[in-house]
N, C-alpha and C positions, 0 to 999 in steps of 0.2 A: 382664393377666392374666386376664382374664375370659373366657369360652369354654364351650363345653358340656361337658355330664358325660362321664365317662369311657363310659358305655353309650351316650349320644346320638351321639356321634362314630361309635359301630359301626351304630347303625342307620337306615337310607333308607328315604324313602317308599315303602307297597308299590306295585308296578307293576300293581298292579289298579286301583287309583286314578289312575294316571299313564296307565294307557290310557283310561281312563274320559276327562281332562281333554282328552285329543290327538283321542279320537271327535268329543267335544262341539266342539272348532276347526273341524274339517272338515263339520259336520254329517251324520256318518256312522249307521250301525247299532250300538249298544254291546252286543254279545256279550261284552263284558269280565267287567264287575262284575257279580254275583248280585245284582241290586237287584228282580228276581222283580216283574217290567211287568202280571201277570194283575189279575182283578179280586178286592177284598177283597169276601169274604162278605157279603153286607148286614146280617145280624145282627150280626156282628161291629162292623162301620160305625155302625150305629143305636144299639147298646149304648154305645160310646163318644162318641156327640153326644148323646145323653141324659144320659151320667154328666155332661159337660160344663153341660148347661143345668141339670142339677138341684145342679150346686154342688159336685162332685166334682172340685176343682183342687188342693189341697194336698196337702203330704210326707201318703204313706200311714205306717205301720208300718214298721218296717227290713224286716222280710220280706215285705210286701206284703199283700194287702187279704186277710181271712180266706176271703171266697166264692172267689176266685179259689186260693188254697192248698188248700181244699179239695176243688176241681174238681181240680187237679192230683193230687190223691192220689188221686182216683176213677180219673183219666185213668191214671194210674201202673200203678194195680192191674190196669185193664181192659184197656189196651193194652200193656203192659211185663210184668206178672207182677212188678212189685215192689210189696210192701208197706210202704207210707210214712206218719209220722205228721205229719197237717197242721200240727200246732203247734211240733213240735220237730225236724223232720228236712227239709221244703221254704223255701228261698228263694226269692221271685219276684226275678230279676236285670235289669238291664238287657243283654237278648240274652244269647246263649251267650258275647258276647265279657267282659262283665263280669261274668259268673261262673265262667268260666276264669281271667280276671285276679285275682279274689278268692282264688278256692279255690288259684293258686299262692301268692298273697303269706300267706295263713294257714298253710300247710301246709308249704311249701320253704323252704331257707336258701341264702343265696349259698354258691355253689359246687355246688349237690347238682348230680346229673345226671338227667335226664330222658330216658325214651326217645320218639322219633317217628319213625313209619313214613313213609319217603320213597316216593313221593311225598308232600308235606305241605302243612298249611295254613300258608300265611304267617305268619298271626296268632298260629298256635300257637309257632312258633320265635321269632318277635319278642318275644312277652310273656315267654317263658322269658329270654330273653337279656336284657332291661329288668329283669328281677328277678335277674340277675346267676347265673344257673343255666346248666348247660351243656347242651344238645340233643345226644341221641346217635343218630344217624341207622341206622335198620335198614331197607334196601332192598327193594321190593318189585318184581317183575318183569312188566312189558307181555305181551302185552295183559290177564292176568286178576288180576295183581298178589298171588300167592297168598302166604301166610306159611309162612317157612322157620326154622323153630323154631332150630335151630342158630346162625342169623345171630341172631334176638333173645336167646338163651341167652349168647353170645358177647361181647354189648354191654352186659351188666349186670357193674357190678364194686362197688368196694365203697362207692363214693359216688353209687350211682343208687338215687334216691328215689321214681320213678315210671316210670308209661308212661301215653302217651296213645293211646288209642283212638277214630278219627273214622270213625263207621259208621253210613250209608252216608257215603262219603268224598270229601271235597272235596281234590284235583280229579279223583283218578282214577275215582272212580264205584263203587269197590269196596266189596262188602257183606261183612263179615268172618262165615265160617260158624260155626256151634257148635262144630264140631271146633276149629277155630282159637281161637276165645273160649275155650275149656276149657284149651287151650295156654297160652294168654296168663295166666288165670286162675291155673292153676299155678304158673306161675314168679311171680307176682306173692306169690303164698300162700306159697312157699318162701323168696323172698328179703323179703318184709314191706315189700311197694313199695305205695305208692297206686295207682288205677288211675283215670284222668279219662280221662272220654268226654265227646265230644261228638256228638251224635246229634240235630243240628237238620234233618236231611234224614231222619229216620224214617218219615215216610209217604209218601217218593220212592223206592219199591222196584217193580223191574218182574221181567216173565216169571216172575210167581207166586211169586215168593221172598218169604222172610219177615224183616222186622228182628228181630235179637235182641238186647236192652239187657243188658251184660256183669253188671248188678249182680242179674239174674232170675239169673244162674247161682248155684247151692250154696255159700254160705260163702264169698262175694266180696263183697257188699253193703255190709259192714263197712268195706272198703278203696276202696269205689270212690264217687267222686265223679260223679253224673250229670248231666250238662249237655244241656239242651232250650231248644226255644222254641217261637214263634208265627211269626217272621219269615215262614218261608218256606212253612209250611202253609196261613197266612191272607194271605199277600201283604202284612205289612205290615211290610218291613225297617227301615222308617223311624221305627217306634214305638218301638221298642227295648223289649222284654217275652220275657222269656223265664224257665228257672226252674232252680231246682239242688235234687237230692236227695243228702243226704249221713247219715251216721251224727250223733246228736244231739251224741255230745263234739264233733262239726267246726263243725257250723251257726252257733254262738255267734261263734267267731272268722273265719268267713268273711264272715257278716252284718256283720262289724265292718268289716273291710276295705270290701264292696261300698256301706256306708254313709258310708265316709271319702270316697270317689272320685265316687260317683253318688249319694249321699243315696236313692234308692228310683228304681222303674222307675214312668214317668210315672203318674198317679192313675188319670185318664179310661180310657187304654188298658188299664187291667187290667182294669176293668169290660168293654170289650170284648174283650178274651182270655177272660175268665169267660163270657161270651154266647155265644163259639165253641163252647168245650169243654161247656156245659150243654145248646146248642139242636142244633148239627148233627148229623143223624144218620150210621150209620155211612157210609149211601151216598157221602156227601159225602166221604169217605175215599177210596173204591175209584173212583171217577169222577175224583178227583185223577191217580189211578194212571193208569187208562185215558187221562187227557187228557195226561198228559205221558209216557207211553210213545210216543203220535203224534207227539209234538213231536221226542222223542229219534228214532224212525225218518226224522222228516223233515230234521234236520240231520245226520245222520250221512250219509243218502243223499246229501245235498248235498256234503257233504265229499268222498265218494270220488268223484263226479263233478269236483270241482277237483283230483283228484290229493292229498286230505290223507287219508291213510287213518285213519281212526277208531278207539279201543279205547272198544268200545260199552261204556257204564256199565251197570252191575248195579243201581246206585241213585243217587240226588243229581241234579241238573240240570246237568251240566257234561260237557262231552266233549273228552279228550287226544286229540290229533290229530298225526300225521307231517308235519312244514311240511318236509321236505327239498328241496322243489322250489319253495320260496319262495326267491327270491333273499335273502342275508344270512349275516353270518357268526356269528351266534349269533340266539338268538330274539327280543331284543329287537328285532334288524334286521328280522327275518323279520316282526315282529307289525308294524312300523313300515310296513314294504314291503306287507304285507298290507292295510293300513288304507289306503294310498296308491293301492292298484290296486284295491281294491272299496269303500271306505270303509264293512268291515266291521270293528271292535275286537275282538281276541282279548287275551289274556292272553299274554305270552313263558314257555316253560317255565320258566326260570330262576327265577320266583317261587317254584318246588314242589322245587326240586332243589340240590344242593350240587356244585360240582366240575365243571360243564358238562354235567352229564348228561340237561339238559331243553334243549339249544341245539337240539336239531330239533324240537321240540314246543312246540304253541300250547294253551290252552284256549279253549273257547268255552260260552257260558251258552243255555241254551235257556228257560228262564224268561221268556218273550216272550207276547206276544199273538201268533195266530195270525198275522194281519196282517204284523206285524212281521217273524217269525220267516219268513215266506213270503218278503218281501222280501229279507230277509239269506241266503236259501237262494238264491234267484234269483242275489243279485249272486257268493255265492260259486261257484256253478255257472257264471257268466260267466267265471271266472279261466282255466276249461278251455278254452272256447271261443276265449278272446282268445291263448291260449299259443300 
C-alpha cells in the first residue's frame, strides 16, 4: 500500500534539469538551465569569503540579517519606487523559489485558483500544483506576447485567489508595460486578489526599456508580494539568496513557512549580497545591460542562421526559438535531436506550455561567458551548413 502522495504522482522532474543532465552526458554546451556562468563581482565574492573567515556561519534571524534587509529597503526605494520597512516588510529568502513557495503556503488554500500567463515558468506552475492549488493559464501570443485583457478577465472565477506576474518573463523575455500592469492591478483590486511577482530578471532589460515593479503602482502594494533576488544579477545562482517584500500583516506568516522549509538563507552569502547592494555603482547595472544585449544579439543571429527563428526578448536572458526545422514529433524529441546534432542543450517548449502549444519551440539561455556562448553559436550555425 506504500506509494507516492497524490500530488507527487502528478509532478515530473523539470525538463530544464533533465536537459542539463543529458548535456553533461555528452559533454555539450548547456544553454538549457539558467545557471548564469558569468563572473561574480569581486566585492560580492570577497565579502562572502570575509564573512566565513569572521565566523558568520550560523543561523541568522529568520527574516535575514539587518544590514541586508536595510540595503534591500534602500534598493527598493531607489530602483523600484517601493517604500518598505526593513523591520516588518522584508524577508530574506532562499532565492525567489523559496520566497514564492513560502508565500503560496502562507496565503493560498487547497483548491484556490491562481492565474499564470503562458508561456509560464515551470516552477511557478509546479509550486501551485504542489500546494493543491489550480493554475489557470492565460495565453500570450508570440512574438511580443501582449496582454489581452479580455482573456485575463475571463479567467477570473469565484475561486481565483491570485495572479502571478513574471516580469521580465522566463522563458519569453516579455517585459510587461505600464499599461498592462495597470490593467492587471485594476482586476486584482476589483476582484480582491493577491498579486505575486517574480522580478528576478529586473536588471536584464534591453533597447532602452524600463522594468516596472507592480507594487510601485498606486494602491496595489498592500496586496502585492514582490519577490526578487541576487542569483542572476550577481551571478550567484548557487548561493540561494533572494528577498520578498509584502505588507507587514503577511510577512510573519510567510516567514514562518520559509523557516520551516529553509530555516534561513546562507549566512555568509547574505553578507556577500549586502556588499553588492551597498558598494556596486550604478554603472555596474548599465554595463550589465550592454553586455547582455550583445549576448542576445549573438545568440539570435546564430539561431537565424541555423533556421531557428527567434522571438527577440525584451528582457531576461532566454530566447524562445521556432524549431520546426529540427526533426522530432514534439519539443522533447527536437531538443534531444539538436543536442545530438550540435552538442548544444536547450529546453523543450513543452516545459512552458500546456496542450502541445510549445511542441515547435526550444528555449536557449545566453547567460554564458563570451567564449562559451561563441562556441555554442558556432555549433548552432553549423546546423544550417550541415543541412
